[in-house]
N, C-alpha and C positions, 0 to 999 in steps of 0.2 A: 058623452065621449065613448058610450059603450055602442052607439050606432055608428061612431066614427070609427072604430077599431075592430069592424067584424071581417069574417074571411074574406069576402071581396075586396075588402080595403088593404088587407096584408097582400093580396094576391095581385092589385092592380098599382097600388100608390107606393105601398111599403118595399115591395121588391124594386121599384124604378129607384127609389131612395139607397137600397142596398148597391145597385149596380153603379148610380151616381157617387157613391162613398168609394167603391172601388176604383172609378174612373179618375176620381181627385188623387186617391192614394198612387196610383199607377202613374198620373201624369206628373205628379209631385216627385216621384222617385226618378223618373226620367228627365224631369227638368234639373233635377240637383245632379244626375250623374251627366249630363251635357254639358251643364256650367263646370263641373269638375275636370272635363275633358279639354273644355276649352281653354281652361289654366286662367280662371278669373283672379286665383289667390295671386298668381304672378304677375299679371297684368295690373290688376287695380289694388293688389294689397290684401294681407290675409283678413283684415278687420272686416272689408268689404264681403267677401266670401265667407265669414262667418255670420254675419248679418243677414245674407241672403241665404244661406243655409239653415239659419233657426227661424227664418221667418217663414218658408218652405214646411219646416217641420211643426212650427206653430199652425198653420193653415191646416195640415193633414191631421194633427192631432186635435185641433177644434172640430174637423168634420166628423170625425169618428166621436167623440164625445157627444156633439148634439146629438147625432142620430142614434148611437146605439146606447148611451146613456140616458134617452129619454129626454134631454133637457131642452128641445124643441118645444115639446110638450108642455115642460114644466112652468107655472105660473109664476114660481119666485126665481125664473131665471134670470130676472135682471137682479135680484139682489144677490144671488150669486154671483152674477157678471161683476157687479159694481164691489163687493168684497174681493173677489181674484185682483180687481184692477188694481184697487187701493192696496192691496200686498205685495204687488208687483213694483209699485210704484214705491213703495214704502222701502223695500229691499233695494231698489235702484237708487235710492236717496241715501241711504245708508252705505251703500258700497261706495257709492263716490265720495261721501265726507270722510270713510275711511281710507280705502284702498285708491281713490282717485286724487287724493291729496299727496300722495307718496310717488305718484307717475310720472315720469318725465315727461314733457309736452315737447313738440317741436317749436313751438313760438320761443321758448326762453330754455335757459342751461337748466334752471331747477326744477320748473315746473310746480312751485309750491304756490298756493291760494296768495299767501303773503308775499311771495318772490324770494322767501329767506329760508334757507336749507338747514334746517335746525334738526334733521336725523343724525342720531347718535351714531358715530363710525367704532366700529370694533378695531381695539387696538388704540387709538389716539387717546385715550385716557393714561396710558402708561406711558411710563417715561422712557423705558428703554425694553423693546419689543424682546420675546422668549428669553425674560429675566424674572422670576420672582421680585414683587415689590419690595423695597430696602425698609426697615422697621429704624426709625429713627428713636434713639435714646429720649425719654423725658427731660426736658428743659426745668432746670433748677432755679 
């Protein structure tokens, strides 16, 4: 490892990597700007634009992390990657279970996994809205 990272290596190899990372960052920013100017959100929907933007941002972040945080040369990179991927999949699964069950879909009116809307509606529990509940005297 010491032979690999000498002054000549930094001058030749690492300098090219720095330029490559800079190129990826500039290209990603230019692509995101161009897609926004072309109106992808209006033509294909906001979800498509968000997915595209987050994909470009993830590629840019991964490029910086791999080179500048030296994960490219880390032997435990596979373990870190597996842990990160597992965490992201767990987060997506939990969000789908909690938030996803409350989101209405285009296929049906209710969007629930069981197709039954059991969400509590505010105000439906009161007999008369904007009135305090009446207290009934106990029956004897």
